[in-house]
C-alpha positions, 0 to 999 in steps of 0.5 A, spaced: 254 412 547 256 411 540 258 419 540 262 419 546 266 413 544 267 416 537 269 422 541 274 419 546 277 415 540 278 421 536 281 425 543 286 418 544 288 419 537 290 426 537 293 426 543 298 420 541 299 424 535 301 430 539 306 426 543 309 422 538 310 428 533 312 433 539 320 435 539 319 436 547 317 429 548 321 425 544 317 419 545 317 413 540 311 408 539 314 403 544 315 408 549 308 411 548 305 404 549 309 403 555 306 409 558 299 408 556 298 400 557 298 401 565 293 407 564 289 402 560 289 397 565 287 401 571 281 404 567 279 397 564 280 392 569 276 395 575 270 396 569 270 389 567 270 387 574 264 391 576 260 389 569 262 382 569 263 380 577 264 373 576 269 374 570 275 371 574 271 364 576 269 363 568 276 364 566 279 359 571 273 354 569 275 355 562 282 354 563 281 348 566 276 345 561 279 347 555 287 345 554 288 351 549 285 357 552 291 360 556 295 359 549 289 363 545 289 368 551 296 369 550 296 370 542 290 374 543 294 379 548 300 379 543 295 380 537 292 386 541 299 389 543 301 388 535 294 392 533 296 398 538 303 398 536 301 399 529 296 404 531 301 408 534 306 407 528 301 409 523 299 415 527 307 417 528 308 417 520 301 419 518 296 423 522 291 422 527 285 423 522 288 418 517 288 413 523 281 415 524 279 414 517 283 407 516 279 405 522 272 407 519 275 403 513 277 397 517 270 397 520 267 397 513 271 391 511 269 387 517 262 388 515 263 385 508 267 380 510 262 378 516 256 378 510 261 374 506 263 368 511 257 368 516 251 370 512 250 376 517 243 379 515 244 386 513 238 392 513 238 397 508 240 402 513 246 399 514 248 398 507 247 406 506 251 407 512 257 403 510 256 406 503 257 413 506 263 410 510 266 407 504 265 414 499 268 418 505 274 414 505 275 414 498 274 422 498 279 422 504 284 419 500 283 423 493 283 429 497 290 427 500 293 425 493 291 432 490 294 436 496 300 433 497 
């Protein structure tokens, strides 16, 4: 599943890079978001309803119990929109490969923050994996700097 998720993420990044840089398409980041959002809803909404059959009842119950639930849901939606738009902008101004490398760096930073803030346990294999990730990000940055 991890390999297929990584491959799908890479495919999406390459496709958005092609669409954003193609002279024939003339898409900007906002237009790409406009076209990709309904497709994401069509794919993800049925999947979430199948995997979590009582999700609608839970959402409505949380909305009744907690005053700020709808505000938090709105803020979460705005932040997700901003994250997707920034991904499109990074892809347009750099490349799909740079976006993937930044995604890996973001994962490593998130792990370090979770260890520092929440004292999450870490295995030796996990430390080794994220060390390799950070070394790869640093090597990519150095290679990109040298070949400009």
